[in-house]
C-alpha positions as CSV (number, residue, x, y, z in Angstrom):
1,M,60.0,106.7,11.4
2,K,61.1,104.0,9.0
3,T,59.5,101.7,6.6
4,G,59.7,98.0,6.2
5,I,57.9,94.8,5.1
6,V,56.2,92.5,7.5
7,T,57.6,89.0,7.3
8,G,56.0,87.1,10.0
9,S,54.7,87.0,13.6
10,V,56.0,86.4,17.1
11,W,54.1,84.2,19.4
12,A,54.6,83.9,23.2
13,T,53.0,81.4,25.5
14,R,53.6,83.6,28.5
15,K,54.2,87.3,28.6
16,A,54.0,90.2,31.0
17,D,50.4,91.4,32.0
18,C,51.1,94.8,30.2
19,L,51.7,92.9,26.9
20,H,48.5,90.8,26.8
21,R,46.7,92.6,24.2
22,Q,49.7,93.3,22.1
23,T,50.4,91.5,18.8
24,F,54.0,91.4,17.6
25,L,55.2,91.1,14.0
26,T,58.7,90.6,12.4
27,V,59.5,93.6,10.1
28,D,62.4,93.5,7.6
29,M,64.0,96.9,7.4
30,D,67.1,98.3,5.5
31,D,69.3,97.8,8.5
32,G,68.0,94.5,9.6
33,K,65.0,92.6,11.1
34,I,63.0,93.9,14.1
35,V,60.0,92.9,16.2
36,A,57.4,95.6,16.4
37,S,54.0,95.9,18.2
38,D,51.2,96.1,15.6
39,Q,48.6,98.7,16.2
40,V,46.9,98.7,12.8
41,G,46.3,95.0,11.8
42,A,49.1,94.6,9.5
43,G,49.9,91.2,7.8
44,V,52.6,89.4,6.1
45,G,53.8,91.2,2.9
46,D,52.4,94.6,4.1
47,R,54.7,97.6,3.7
48,V,54.5,99.5,7.1
49,L,55.5,102.6,8.8
50,V,57.3,102.0,12.2
51,V,58.0,104.5,15.0
52,F,60.6,104.0,17.7
53,G,61.4,105.1,21.2
54,K,59.2,107.5,23.1
55,T,56.8,107.9,20.2
56,A,56.3,104.1,20.1
57,A,55.8,103.9,24.0
58,R,52.9,106.4,23.7
59,Y,50.9,104.0,21.4
60,C,51.3,101.2,23.9
61,M,50.7,103.0,27.2
62,E,52.0,100.9,30.0
63,A,53.8,98.3,27.7
64,P,57.5,98.4,27.5
65,V,57.9,98.6,23.7
66,D,60.2,100.5,21.6
67,A,59.0,99.8,18.1
68,V,55.3,100.2,17.0
69,I,53.7,99.7,13.5
70,V,51.5,102.7,13.0
71,A,50.5,102.6,9.3
72,I,50.1,100.2,6.5
73,L,51.4,102.0,3.4
74,D,49.6,101.7,0.1
75,A,52.6,103.1,-2.1
76,N,55.5,105.5,-1.8
77,K,55.2,108.7,-3.8
78,G,56.7,108.2,-7.1
79,E,56.2,104.5,-7.3
């Protein structure tokens, strides 16, 4: 798991059937920018928790995704 900040969204006029109900957001992370499937209704400026790999695939069932937003963070402990 890693944290990041949502910076925008990705739109596709055509996509595979298994991706039709997926919303994709761009997330800035310490090691670069990624595109992740949003499962919690995050928006631009939200600090989010992102999971990767097999854990991410479990959230999206049949969809071939490898990064999923699973939480919107209110604050890090100590902030």
